[in-house]
N, C-alpha and C positions, 0 to 999 in steps of 0.2 A: 822406368819401372814397367813400362808396356800397358798392355790392355788389362792388368790387373788391377788397375786404380781405377776402373770406371766399369758400369755396367753390370752385367750378370756375375762377371767372376767377382767381382767386389762383394757383390751379394753372398756368392758362394763361402767367399774368405770368411766374410762376417759369422756365417751360419757354421762354419768350422769351427773358429774361435770361440763362438759361442757353446757349442757340444762340449769342446776340450776342457773350458773352464768350468762349464756346468759338472762334468764329470769328476774334475779336480775337487769342487766344494763337498760333492758327494762322498768322495774317499775321505776327505777330513772327517764330515759327520759319522762314518762308518769305523773312524780309528785310525785311518790312516793318514797320509802326509800327501800334497798336492804336487810336489816335484816337478817343476815346468817340463811338459812333455814327457814326464815317465808313466811308463806303463808296468805292469804287472811284473814282476821279476827282473826288472832294471833298476840301475842305480839312479841317485839324483843328477841331475843338472848342475855341474859345478858352477853356474851362470847365478844359480839361483839360492845358492847354501852359505851359511855362513855370514848374514847381512846384520844381524841384529846381536847387540853384545847382551850380559846376563842382565845387566840393570833393565834394559829397555824390554827385554822379555820377561821380566817379573812385575811389568806394569800392566799386562795384556793377559786375556786367557789365551791359554794354550793352543786353543783351535784358530785363532786369528794367526799366531805364529807358524802352523802347519799348514795354514793356507795361503800362505804368501808365497806368489809368483814372481816375483820382483826380481832385478838385475842390479838393486842399490839399496842406499838407505836414504831416501831425501830428508827424514826427518830429523837427521843427524848431521846433514849439511845446510839445511834453508834454515834461514834465519825468520822465527816465528816469535812474536812480541804478544803479550796479554791483550785482549781485547778486539785481536784481529778475526778475520773470516776468512776461515782456510777452504780451498774445494780440491779433493783428491780424484784425478780421473781415472778411471778403471778401477774402483778402489776394492775390489775382491773380497776376501773376507773381513777387511775394515783396519788392518794393523797398522797403515799409516795415518788413518782416520782416526783412531783412537788416541796413537802416539800425539798428533797434532793437537787434539782436542784439550790433552792434559797441560801442553804447554801455552795455548792462548787462554785457558783459564775460562772460568764461568761468566766472565762478560764476551769471551769469544765465541765462535762458532765453526763447526768442522762439518763439511759436509763431504759424501763420498758418492760419486757417481759409477754406477754400474749397468750392464745391459741385460746381465744372467740372473736369472730368478733364483737360481741355486746360490749362486755366492751373495745375492742381496738377504736371502733367509739366514745364510750363515753368518753375516756381517750383522744384523739386528739381534741375533741370538748372543752374539759375542758382545754386543753393545752394551745387551741386558747384564751379561755376565760381569764385566767390566764395571757397570754402575756409573755410567757417567752421562749425564743430561743434556750436553752442548753439542750432540752428535745428530746428524738427519742423514740417511741414504736416501737417494734418488735414484729411480730406474730410469735410462737412458742413453744416448750413444755420444761418445765425445766429440761425434761431429755436429751433434745439435744438443748444445748443453742447456738444459731445462732452469736455469737462474737467468734474473734481469741484465741488462748491461750495468756495467760500473758497480757489481755487488759484492765483489771479492778481492782480499787484500793479496793473497797469496794462492798460486796454482802450483800443487806437488803433482807427482805422477811416478809409478814405479814399474818402470818397462813394459809400458800399455800403448804409449803412442806408436812405436814401433809397429804394431799390429794392425794399426788402422791403414784401409788403402787409399784414405784421403787426408794425408798429415797436412796439407795446405789449409784444408777446411777446419781440421783440430785446431791449428795456431791461430788461425783468424777469429775463431770460437774462444779461445784461451784469451786471446787480446780484447774481446769484445767485453767480457763478463769481469775483467780485470778493473780496479778503480785506477784513474790516474796515477801514477807513481807505484803501482802495485808491481808483485814479483811473480815470475815464471821460475821453478825452481824444481826441476825434475830430474830424475835418473831414468837413463836410457841405454838401450844398444847401440851403437854409432860404429862405422867403418872407416876404416883409412884405405884409401886406394880402391882401385877396380874389383869387383867380384863377379865370377862368370854368372850370366843370365840364367844359367840351368838351376844354379844355386838359390837365386832371388826367387825365382819361379816356383818352387817347392812350397804349396800349400802346408804342407807338415813341419817343414824346416821353419816357415815362418812362425807358425803356432808354438814351435819350439823354441822361439826367441831370438832367432839370428836373421832369417831372410828378408825381414822389412827392415832391416835398419837401413837409417839414412848414413850417407858418406858426409864425414863430418862438417866439409865447407857447405855441403847441400844443406844442413841443419841450420846452418848460420844464415844462409840466404834465405831460407824459406821463414826463419824469425824475424830477419829483418824485412821481408815481403808483407808478412802480416802487421808491421809496423812497431816491432820492437825494437830496444835499444842496448847497449851497454851488455852483448852478448859475450860469453865465456862458456867455455867447454872444457872441463877438468876430467882427464882421465882417473879412473877409480880401480879398475881391475881390467887386464888385459887377458885374453882366452888364448889359450894354446890348445891345440889339437889334443895334444897327449894328456892332458889333465881332463878331459873329457873320453878318455878311450873307451870306457867301459860303458858309460851311459851312451854314446854314440853306437858302438857296437851292438848295444842292445834293441837299438832302433833299426837294424837291418843296415846300417851305413858303412860303407867300406872306406876306415879310416885312414889307411895310408894313402887311397886315392884322392880321399877328399883334403887331408893335410896341407898340402901346397898350396891349395886355392885359399884357404881360410886360417890357417895358423897366424895369430898375431895381427890378422886384420880386423877383428871384432873386438870391441872392449867396451866396458859398461863406462858411461862419463855423468858426472853432473854437470846438468846444463843450465845456466842462469842467462835470464834476460829481465828487463824491465819495459814496463807500459810508460811512456813519457809522461810527466807531469802537464797538466792540463797550461793551455799558454794564458797569461795574463791577459784580461779585456786591456785594448786600448784606451790610455786616459788622458792622452794630451798629444799635441803636434810631435813632440820629440820620438815617442815610441812607433810612430807610424812612417816616420822618415827611412 
């Protein structure tokens, strides 16, 4: 990924992400929609639309749905059990936290972690409107999760890890806070094959949900390096440039020039992995042989 992974450029990326997501939260509070990367007068990015069904939408405040900047629906695919503790990395307006809280029930807990003050304010307002008590929103970076080791059963995330300039650290932190046997179950944008460096290096495209995406095998390797096993990558939506013509044109992008480089190479994926169970202590000569 080049120099954008470290130093000043990484800090600059974080500032841009923070500003764009803060603006998205303010648009929702003023009666608009977040629409990943959208600006006035442009359509919504098809990456982020039509992800939640009517039944799920009916369980949460409208503002939580409007603030969604995700690329998938991790709560529909993740296995969540009553009494479990769930953490959403980059929780935004709180949609996946609120849906998770209902699934883990009163004996469970759902945390949301976000670095943007405007999104945290919106999420807490949505929590109040939803009337759920087993939810807590935390301020912080996904590269430095403010929770103890071995404290979470399930980590979810919705199109946020791809925005981080230090994905290795994010995955190590996810592994740290998961309990042994805990599950990593996130939606993210993933690539297949080679993508031109100039597309990856565009900060605005990165915030627009595509340029920060990892190649599928690279994602698997980084999860393995962090300590995870039982890794699965399931494609949920393949992106065609033509589907996003209106949105991309509104961003001043030459769609016809871009199409050969990206068409069909980006897709939403549901990514599953496990933190291995703790090894049993040696209790005799046979287990040490």
